[in-house]
N, C-alpha and C positions, 0 to 999 in steps of 0.2 A: 800267282799262287791259287787264286780262286778258280781259274780255268782247270787246274789240276784237280781241285776238289769236286768241281762239277763232273769231270770225267769219272772220278772215283765213284760219285753217287750214281752216275749212269751205269757203271759196271754193276753196282748193287742191283739196280732195277732189271738188269739183264740176267741175273741169277735165277735158276729155277726156284719156284716157291711152292711146289706141291710134293708131298711125300711119295705118291704113286708115280710110276713111270708114265710119261706122256708119249704118244707116237710122235716121231720126228716130223715136223711140218715140212711140206714140199717147199722147194725154193720159192721165195716170194715172187721172183720174176715170172714164174710160170702162170699162176692165176692172175697176176697183174696184167700180163700181156694179153690174156684171154679176155679180160674185162675192158681193156682200153678202148676198142672201137665203139662200144656202146656207152662209154662213160662210166663213172662210178656207180656201184650198186646202191650206195648211200653216201650222202655228203653231210658232214656235221661241221658247224663253225661255232667256236666258243670265244667270247670275249675273255681276256685274261689280264689280271693284274699281278705283277711280280715284285716282291721285295727281297733284298739280299743284304746281309750284313756279315762281314768276315772279320774275325779277330785273330791275329797271329802273335805268338810269343816265341822269341828266339833267345838262345843263351850265347853269351860271349864272355870274354875275360872280365868285363866290367859287371857281369851279372846278367839279368834278363831284361829284355825290352819287349814291349807290347805295342802294337799298332793295329788300326782297323780301317776298313773301307766299306762303302755301301753303294748300292744302286737300286733304282726302281725301273719298272717298265710297264707300259700299257700297250695292248695290241690284241691280235686275234690268232687263234690256232685253228687251222683247217685240217680235219681228219676225214679222208675219203676212203670208204670201203671199196677196194678195187678187185677183190677176189676172195676165195675161200681155199683153205688148205686142211689136210688131215689134222685130227686132234681138236676138232671144233674151233679151229683157228680162223680168225678174221685177218685178212691182209689189208693193211692201211697204207695210204700215201699221206704223210703228215708234213706240215710246214707251219712256220710261224712268221708273222710280220708284226713288229712292234717298233716303238720309238727308239729303243736302245738295244734290243735283243732280237736278232733275226736268225732264222734257220731255214736253209733251202729244203725243198721236198726230199723226203727219204722214205723208202719202202720198208715197213716192218711187219712182223707177224705178231698178233696178240692172241695168245692161247686162251683156253676156256676161263681160267681163273685169274687172268690178268698178267700172266708171264709174258715177257717181251723177248722177241728174237729179232736180231738185226745183224747185218754184216759188220765186222769190227771196223771196217773202213768208214762206216757211217756214224760211228760213235761221236766223233767231234761235231757232227751236224745235228745232233739231237740235244736240245736243251732239256734241263731237268723238269721244267714245267710241262713239256710235251710228254715225257716219260710218265709223270704222275697221272696225267689225264688219260693216256693210253691204258694204263693199268686199271682204270675204272671202266673201260669199255669192253672188257672180256665178257663173252656171252654168259658165263656161269658165275660171275661175281655175285650176283643177287639171285639169279634164277635157281629154282629147285630148293630154295631154303624156306623154312617157316618164317613168315614175316610178322608174327605176333610181337607186340611191344615187349621189350626185355629179352628177346631171343638173341643169343650170341652164337657165332661159329668162328672157327679158326682155320687159317691156311698156313701150313708149315712147310718150310723148305726141306729138301731131301739131303742137302749137304750139311752133315753134322759139324764139319769144321768151320762152317760159316753160318751160324744159326740165323734163321729168317722166319719171323712169326708175325702174322697179321691177324688181328681180332676185330670182327665186325659185330656191331650191336644195333639192333632195331630200337629206335627211340619212339617213333610214333608212325601211325598210318595217316595219310592225307587223302580223303576221298576214297574212291574205289580203285585208284590206279597209281598212287604215289606213296613213297615211304621215306621217312627221315632215318638215315643210318649214320652212325659214327664209326670210326675205325682207328686203330692204333697199330703201327708197325715198328718192330725193332729188328735191326740187322747188325750183326757183328762180323766183320770180315778180318780174319786172322791170317789168311794165306797170301794176301797181297804183299808186294814189296814194302808198302807203307800201310800198316794196319789202320783201320778206321771203323767207326760205328755210326749208324744212322738211326735216329728216332723220329718217327712221324706220327702226327695226330691229325685227324680230319673229320669232316662231315659232308654229307651230300644229300640232296633231295633227288630221289631216283624214281623215274617213271618205269615201273616194272612191266607195263604193257608194251611200251616201246623199247624197253631194254636200253635205257640211256639215262645218264645223270643230267638233270636239268640245271643244277648249280652245285658247286662244291667249293670247299676251302681246305687248304692243307698247310700245316705248320711243320717244318722239318729242321732238324739240327744234325749237322754232319761234324763229327769230331775226329780229328786225325792226330795221332801221337807220333813223335819222332824227334829228330834234331830241332825241328820247328813244330811246335804244337799249334794247331789251327782249329778254330770252331767257326762254322758257317751256319747262320740262321737264315732260313728261306721261308717265304710265305707266298702262297698261290691262291688266287681267287678266280673261279671259273663261272661263266654263265652262258648257257646255250642260247645262241641268237638265231641259228638257222639249222633246220633239219629237213632234208629233202623228202623224208618219209612222213613228215607231219601232215595231218589232214588240214 
């Protein structure tokens, strides 16, 4: 059951999240192939802690029954920038190694504001913690915004049938190159065979000179209604441990 929920959440992460039309990115394989001989343009490695708890409720002739299951994981996510594509898109090769959750290398495009594009066949090989991290690596997630304390901005999806809104808030500046940002995202998917909604809250310490989160945490709840009602609570903690562009 949980695997289906993770896939559903992954579908949410692949939805467009900007109101204006974005240029269609070039196929990921094209820039990736061009960058391969010289190696990645940039290599990022994050330590990641994952917590998952799922509660299911089903109805039968005797009434309702509820049961739950949980898991945790510790490991690393490697995100290599292997090319560039139209629409200010970064092409990543991402993979995860952990004690209980592993994911093979997959090529994805991350658009300017964190939208993710990948081949449908790769969806089963993308863990939700990878998708959440990739969403923070878009070039324009923080760039070009006023970073004064208390400033907020929103990113809204273009699909009115499946509302998707993320609000970012500047909490404080740290030195002359870092900023603490909180964010909240609400998604409601009504057009899927199994409707569901996702609510996420998080925070990150972002280095705006290097355009990269140094650390981040995300709490997410995925709620699915139907013959079986399911709620999954996920928590992700990230810490940058290696950056090939760091001085």
